[in-house]
N, C-alpha and C positions, 0 to 999 in steps of 0.2 A: 702627370708624373707616373712613372712605371710603378706597378703594384709591388709592394714589399711585404714580406710575411714575418713580422717581428715575433720574437719569443719573449714572453713576459720575464722580466728580471728586475730585482729590487734596485731602484735608483733614487735620486733625490730631486725634488722639485726645482726647476730652474729659476724660480722667481724670488720671493723675499727671503730674508735671512733666518726664518724659522727652521728650515731644513726638513720639511715633511717628506716621508717616503712615498714615492709614486712609482708606478710601473705601467706597461702597456696592457690594456684590457682587450683581448682578441674578440670578445663577443660584441663589443660596441665600437671598436676602433678608436677609443679614447683612452685617457689616462685614468687610473684608479689608485686609491691609496692602499698601502699595506701597513701593517702594524710596525712602524718605524720607531726609532729611539725617541722622537719628539711626538709625532702623532700616534700615540700608543694604541689608539683604537682604530687607526686606519683612516681617520677623517681627513679631508682636504678641502680647500677653499675653491671658489669658482675658477680662479686662474690655474690652479693645479689640475682641476678636472679637464680644462681645455688645453692643457700643455701639449697634447699630441697633435693638435691642429696645425701648429707651426712646423712640425716634423714632416708631415706629408703635404705641405702647402705647395701649390703650383708655382708660386713665385720664388721658390728656393733657387739660389745660385748653384749651378751644377758644373760650370766650366770656368777656368781662370780667364781673366780679361786684362788687356793692356790698352792704354790710350794711344790711338794712332790718328793723326790729323783731327784731333779734337773729339774723337769718338772712342768709346770703349768697345773693343772687338774681342771675340773669343779666340784664345790661342792655346797652345799646348802648355803643360806644366813647365817643361824645359824653357820655353820662350819666356814665360812669366818670371821664373827664377833668374834667368839670365838678365832680364831688365832690372830686377831688384839688385842683383849683384853688381852690375855695372854702374848703376846710378848711385848706390850707397858707397861703393868704393871710390867713385869720383868725388863725392861730397867729402868723405873722410880725408882723401888725399889733398883736396884743395882747402878745406876749412877746419879739419880736425874732427875727432869723434864727437865732440860736444855740439857739432852742427846737426846731429841726429837726435830725434826724440822718440821715445817708445811709450805707447799708451797700453798698459796692461788692462785686464778685465776682471772686475769683482763679480762677474757673472759666469766665470769659467773656473776650471779646477786649480787646486794648489799646484799640481804638477805642471800644468801649462804656464801658469804665471811664474813659477820658479824658473822654468827654462827661458822665458822671455827676459826676466830681469838678469839672469846669468849671461844671456846673449849680449844685452846692452853693456854689461860691465866687461865682458870679454872684448868688445869693440873698443872700450876705453872711456865710457861715459856713465854717469849716474843719472842721466836724464830719463828716468823711468818712473811712472806714477800710474795710479789707477783711479777710477771715478769715486772711490771713497773720499778723495780730496774734495769732492763736491757735496758730500753729505755728512761725514762724521769725523773729518780730520781735526776739527776743533775739540771734539770730545776726547779723541785719542791724545791730543796735545795736553789738555788740562789734566786728565786722569793719569797720563804717563808722568807728568811733571810732579804731581802730588803723591800719587800712590805707587808709581813705578810700572803700571800696566794700564793700557787704554782699552780695557775690555770689560764685559759684564763682571761684576764682582761676585755674583751669585749664580745659581742654577735655576732654571724654570721650575724644577721640582721643589727646591727648598723655599722658593718665593711664595709658595702656597701658605707658608707659616706666618706671613706678614699680617699685622693688624690693620695697617694702612698702606695704601698705594698712592704715591704722589706721581702722577703722570704729567710730565712737562713737555709741551711741544711735540706730542705724539698722539696718534689716533689708532691704537692697536686693534680696536674692534673692526676697522676696515683695512688697515695696512698690514696687520699681523694677526689675522682672524683666528688661527688655531691657537696661538699663544693666549689670546684673549678668552676665547670660548672654552678652551680645555684647561687652562691654568688659572687665569685671573678671575673670570666670572664665577666659577664654582666657589672660590673663596669669598667673593663679594656676597654671594647669596647666603653664605654661612656667617656673615657679619663683618668681613673686612671692609673698611671704608675706602672710598676712592676720591681723591682730590684731583680734578682735571684742570690744568693750566693750558688754555688754548683760546685764541680769539674767536673760534667758531664753536657752535654747538654741533656735536657729531654723535655717531652711535656710541662712542666711548663715553661721552657726557651723559648719555641716558642712564648709565650705571653709577654716576657720581653722586656723592652727597654734598660736594662742594665743587662749583665751577667758577674758576677765576678767569674771566674772559679778558686776558691781558692785551694791552695795546702792543702791536708788533714793535719790537725794538726797545721795550721797557721791562725786560725780564729781570735785569739786575736790581732796579728799585724794588720790585716785588720780592725777590729773594732776600734782599737786605732787610726789608720790613718784616718778613717772616722770621728772620734770624733775631731781630730786635724783640719781637713778641716772645719768642722762645726764651730769650735772656731775661726779659722783664718778668715773665711769669714763672721763673725758676724751673724751666723744663729742660735745662741742659743736663747732660750726664757728667757730673763732676768727677766721678771715679774714672770714666773713660778719658776725660780731658787730662786728668793728672797722669795717667799711665801712657797715653798714646798720642797726645796732641801738643804741638808747640805753638808759641806766639799767641797764647790765650789772652794774656793781659793786653797786648797790642790790639787784638781784635775787639775786645770789650771796649777799649778806648775808641776804636773806629765806630762801633755801634752806638756809642753815646751821642754821636752827632747825627744819627739817623732819626728822622722824623717820620713815624709810621704813617700818619695821616697824609703828609705831603708825598711820601713815596707811593702810597696807595693812589693818590690823585694822579701822579705821573703815570702809573701803570694802568690807569683807567678802571680801578677796582674800588668798590665800596670798602672803606676801612674796617667796618665791622665784619664783612665777609672775609677779608684778608686775615683778620685776627682769629676768626673762627677756624679757618683752614690751618693756620699756623699752630693753633692750639691742638687741633686734631692730630697733626703730624707730630708735634712735640710730646704729646701725652702718650703716644703709642709705645708699647713695650718693644715692638719690632715694626719699623717702617721702611719700606723699600721705595726708592726713586726709580722711575723709568724715564728716559729722555730720548728725544728724537730730533728730527731736522728743524722743528720749530724753535729749538734752542740753539742748534749748532750752526745753521745757515745764516749767520749774521757777520758783519764786519767786526763785531765784538763777540763772536761765538765762543772763543776760548774763555773769555771773561765770564760769559753766561754760565758755562759749565763750572768754572771755579766757584761762582756764587752758589750753585747747587751743592757742590762738594762741602761747602761750609755748613750747610744744613745737616748733612749726614754726620759730619764730625762733631758738631755741637751736641747732637743728641745721642752719640754713641752708636749710630746705626751703620756700623762697618764691621766686617769680620765675623758675622754670625748669620745663621739661617734667617731668611725672611727680611733681609735688610739690604743695604748697599746702594750703589748707583749703577744702573743697568741700561746701557745704550741698546736700542732696538735697531738692528742692522737692516738696511734696505734691500740689499741683493744677497743672493744665496751664498756668496763667498767674499763679502766685504771683509769679514774678519780674517779669513785665510790669506787673501791677497796681500794684506799688510803683514801678517805673520811671516810669510815666506820672503819678504823683502822687496815687493814691487812698489817701492817708495824711493824718492830721490836722496834721502838723507840717512837711511838706515839699511843695514844688511839683513839677511834672514835672522829672525829672533830679536829684531828691533835694536841691534847693536849699531851705534853710529858709524857711518863711513869714515869719520875722522878719527876713530879709535884704532891705533896701530895694532894693538893686540887682536882686535876683532878681525882686521884685514888679514893678519898673519894666520889666524885660525881658519879663515875662509880659504886662503891660498893653499893651505895644507890639503884641503879637500878638492879644490878646483884645479890646482896646478898653475894658477896665476893669481896675482893680487889685484883686487878691484881698485878703482881709482879712489883717491882720498878726499876729493873735493865734492861737496854735496851738489846734486844736480838741480834742475828746475822742476817745480811742481807742474801739474797738468795745465793749469790756467796760465802760469808763467811761460810754459813752452808755447802754448797757442798764441800768446801775445808776441812771441818772438818769431813766429812763422814768417819766412821771407826775409828776416833780418839775420839774427845769429843762428836760427834753426832753418836748415834748408831741406831736410828730409824727415819724414815721420812714418812710423809703423803704428797703425791703430788696430788693435786686436779686440774684436767683439764689443766695441763701444760706438756711440753715435754723437760725438761732440758737436756736430753741426746743430743738433737739437738740444743737447743737455747743458752745454756751457752757457753762461750768462752773456748778455749783450750779443745776441746771435748774429746781428748784422756784421759786427766786428769779426766774430770767429769765422764766418763764411768768407769774408773778404780775405782773412789771413790764410785760410785753407787754400784759396786760389793762388797764393803767392809761393807755395812750396815748389821746389824743383822736382821732388818725388814724394808722393803720398801713396803708401801701401795700406790697403784695408783688407783685413781678414774678417769675413762676415758670412751670414746666412742669406741675407737679402740685399737688394740694391737700396741701401739706406740713403738718407740725405747726405751723410758724409761720403758715401761711395760716389756721389755725383761729382766730387772733386778729385777722385782717386786717379792715379796713373797706373796702378796695378790693383786688381781686385782678386782675392783668393777665396774660393768657396770652401767654407769650413764645415764643422760638424755641430749638430744640435745636441741638446742635453741627452737625448735618448740614444745617441750614437757614440757616446764616449764613456771611458772609464777613468777612474782617478778618485780624488778625495776633495771634499769641500768642508769648510769649518763654519758652523752656524753661529747664531747670535750669542749662545751661552757656552761657546768654546768647545762644542762637540765636533770632532773630526769624524766624518761619515763617508762611506764609499758610494760612488756612482758606478753603475754597470751598464754596458750597452744593451739596448733593446732592439737595435736596428743598425743597418749599414748606411753610410752617407749616400745620397742620391747621385746618379750620374758619375762625373769625374771628381766630385767633391771628395776631400780627404779629411781624416781626423786631425783636429787642431794640433795635437801634440806632435804628430809626425811632420806637419808643416813647419812648426816652430823649430824642431830639431834640424830640419833640412836648412832652414834659414841660418841657424847657428853654424852648421858645417860650412855653408857657403860664404858667410859674412865674416867669419873669424878663423883663426888658426887653431882653435880648440876643437876637440871632438865632442859632438852632441849626440852620441849614439846610445840610446837607451832602448832596451828590448821591450819595455812595457811601462805603463804608469807606475807599477810597483817599483821598478828600478829607479825611477825618479824619486819616489817617496822614500826609498831606502837612503838615497843621498841626502834628501831633506833632513832626515833624522840625524845625520851626522853633523849638520851645520846649524841646526835649530834646537837648542837645548830644551825648549818647551815641549818639543815633540819627540825627544830622545828615546823615551821608553815605549813608544807606540810601535805597532806592527800592522801590516795588512790583515794577517790572520786574527790578531787581537781585536781589530775593528769589526771584522766579519760583517754581519748584517745589523750590528749594533753601532756603537760609537766608542771612542776614547776621547777624554777631555784633557786639554792642556790647562795648566802645566802638568806634564807627565814625564818627569826626568828619567833618564836612563837608570835602570835598576829598581825603580819604584814599581809597586804592584798595581797601582791605579793612579788616575789623575786626581787633581785637587778640585773639589767642588766650590767651596766658599773661599775666596781669596782674602788675604790680609788678616787672618785670624790672630796670629801671634806677632807677625811683623808684616810690613808692606812688601810688595813685590820687588822693590828696589833694595831690600835687605835692611831697611831702617825700621826701628821699633815705632817711630813716631812720624806723623805727618803734620804739616802746619796749617793753621787757619790763615786765611789770606784776605786782607781788605780789598774789596773790589768796588771801584767807583763807577757810577753810571757813565756810559759813553753815548753822546747824542747821535741820532741817526745821521748818516752821511747825506741822505736825500730827504730832508724833512718836507712834509706836505704843507703847502700853503692853504689858506682858507677855502679856496675853491677846488682843492685836490683831495684825493683819497689815497690811502695806503694799500698797495697791492701786496698780498701774500700768496704763496703758491703751495701746492702739495699734491698728494696722490688721491685717487679714488679706488674703490675696491676692485673694479673690473679691469683696470689698466695698470701698466707697470713701466716705470722709468721713461725712456723716450718714446715708448709705444711701438718701437720697431717690430716687436714680437706680437704684442696683444692687439694692435690695430688690425692684424691679419687674421684674428680669430673671429669667425662669425658668431660663435656663442657669446663671446665677451662684448662685441660691439652692439649686440642687441640688448644689453643690460641697461639699466636706468642711469640717468644723470651724468652723461658723459662730458659734455663740452659746453660749459656755461660760465658766466661771471656771476658769482654770488654777490649781491648788493643788498644792504639793509633797506627796508621800506622807507625810512625817513630820508636816506640819501637818494633813493630812487625818486621819491616825490619831489625833492628839491631840484632834481634835474629833468623832471617830466618823463621819467622812464617807467614803462609798464612791464610787467612780467612777460617775457617772450620777445621783447623788442631787441633789435640788433643795435648794439652800441659800439662806438669807436673808443678805444682805450689808448691813450697816448702818454708816453713818458719822454724823458730827455734822450732816450736811446732808440725809440721806434714807436710803431703803432700797430694795433691789430683790430679787426672787427670780430665781435663775438656776441652770442645771444645772452641777454640778461636774465638771471634767475633772482627775482625779488623775494627775499627771505629774511626773517629775523634770526636765522641761524648764524649769521655773521654779525659781529659787533658793528655799531655805527662808526663811520669814518674809515672802515676797512672793507676791501673787496678781496675775493678769493677766486683763483682759477687753477685748474690742474695744468701741469707742464707736460702731459703725455703726448700732445698732438703736434704734428708738424704744421698743421694749418687749422686754426690759428696757432702760431708759434709764440707762446707766452714769453719765452726767453728773448724775444725781440725787445721786450720792455725792461728786463732786469739789467742792473748795472754790474760792472765787474770790479768794484772795489773789493779788496781782499783783507781778511783778518791778518794783522801783522805777524802773528805767531804761526797759525796753522795754514795760512794762505787759502782759506776757504772763501768762496764768493758770498756776497750779500744777495740772497734770493728772497728773503722774507720781509723786506721793507723797501718798496719802490713807490715814490710819489707819482701818481697818475691822474690824468683828467679823463672823465668819463662823460660822453655826450651821446644822445640818442641819434640814430641815423635812419631808423624806420620804425 
């Protein structure tokens, strides 16, 4: 690749949702931290430090490609755009706008995602979604339903005031290391207690005073039992219940039928350990819940989060510093991609597409009214590839690896009449593309992203795209101009952001100048002097003074394990990210420890004649993979764990695609598998 001479400029890390400030380091050719709004001392994790390696990588796509006679060949931009224009126009003419699907990216800017969702709606479809569907949609659904906002209730700064952290289904020490080391761990060292709910012992567990190694799929019995302990031991906040909570009597009646010991047995937890943890949470003056994909990625993920919300409401841990329910977002713009409307059922600002007033308000700004019928979610769209969906635009995502039941999704990708992929590298999804457009890396773009605690921050270019690659925003705007009758002419990311402010009330009072090298946090309504830190203090985000307690019954696993099977659960490791399309290309990260193994408990390994380091065959009803076994007591008995970062072995060949009925999130955290030694 040709040498480029970047200039250091403050930007934001392209990986997890923490939002650390990074920039190019000319002395080393790598990325370095600057004192950003989150990493206030300039600290960064190994992924951030290696972020520049993907920018200058020799495998970067540098020319558009189209498929000719079964092969992708390099072409001019005009030829690529003409192919897209002709194919999409034909599909819409023959089958209507809902025959197209648009995959936005929670790893790209607010401005880029805003233009893509606007483009889809200008064509006439709400078939637009982003990969937050695969990680946090159930959290958003539950919190939006009860509280009126599906975002962190608190700020990283005020959460230092907590007396107790309840971390459920998350491993922030490895997955959000700057949050853990700069915010949580200092408080823990000063006396804050940590309760960790996770089937594995991880680096997060090392800091915990209580570890509840829950059986995957049995979080609801655990939460209900904790609620019963809080009630029995008079740890409820009666004043808060009286002022801010509804259906208290009904919930007490529900808990009267909960057997703590039986629920603990179902969850695989010692009843005394469960009681001790519940007591610790209930006795705290200020207790904060953190939740991650271990809670959300279930066919009952929305109910899991509802069960967590009950604990916060019972104890009055909502609406004040050091409390609340705080989802830890997985990609650097999961929050923002949802905020700006890259979702099939809501417009910018989470206003339902079915709301006539919301559509009219959007039409005033856009000059056209978006369609009123909710679109399909990401997984629903992929299930329809080749049937009702004939063409798709995939922006900065790799569904061939990230979606469940990978054998099925790859078959479906091959059935599309036209697949357009906008990417940095030739990914597994690009293997099926009819048109591949070379886009821009984090260091080559400007715009904004919104981090896990609702801070909107600016990215700034440190370099130019290589070869004939173009910046993503200009590509998306040209697609809008070519595929619709509307004008998508924006002079800069700032011009897009200025329009976002007019249609998204939560961002209404923000400005590029106001963000500067700091941040502005939503909700920041027009006319306000600053954003709101702690949500739900006097009323909930839906405008109501009260929220309800809700009875949540246990939902059995869709795929229960038989006596000779184990339960597979999946997750991330420190040195890799999402589908691995970026981090697998980093020499620094691939040399790190513990990359690609199946964690299995010594007792389960002994029962199957498996030794540490053996190659094992893992088989489910959906597929099979070969992988090296890591025999370790860090995983609970009856459960095995593997990361989903790798295309080979592709763990999502094993996972099923049963969906949560509310959020339509897939079941990644509970798959019955058979494990046998092969060498």
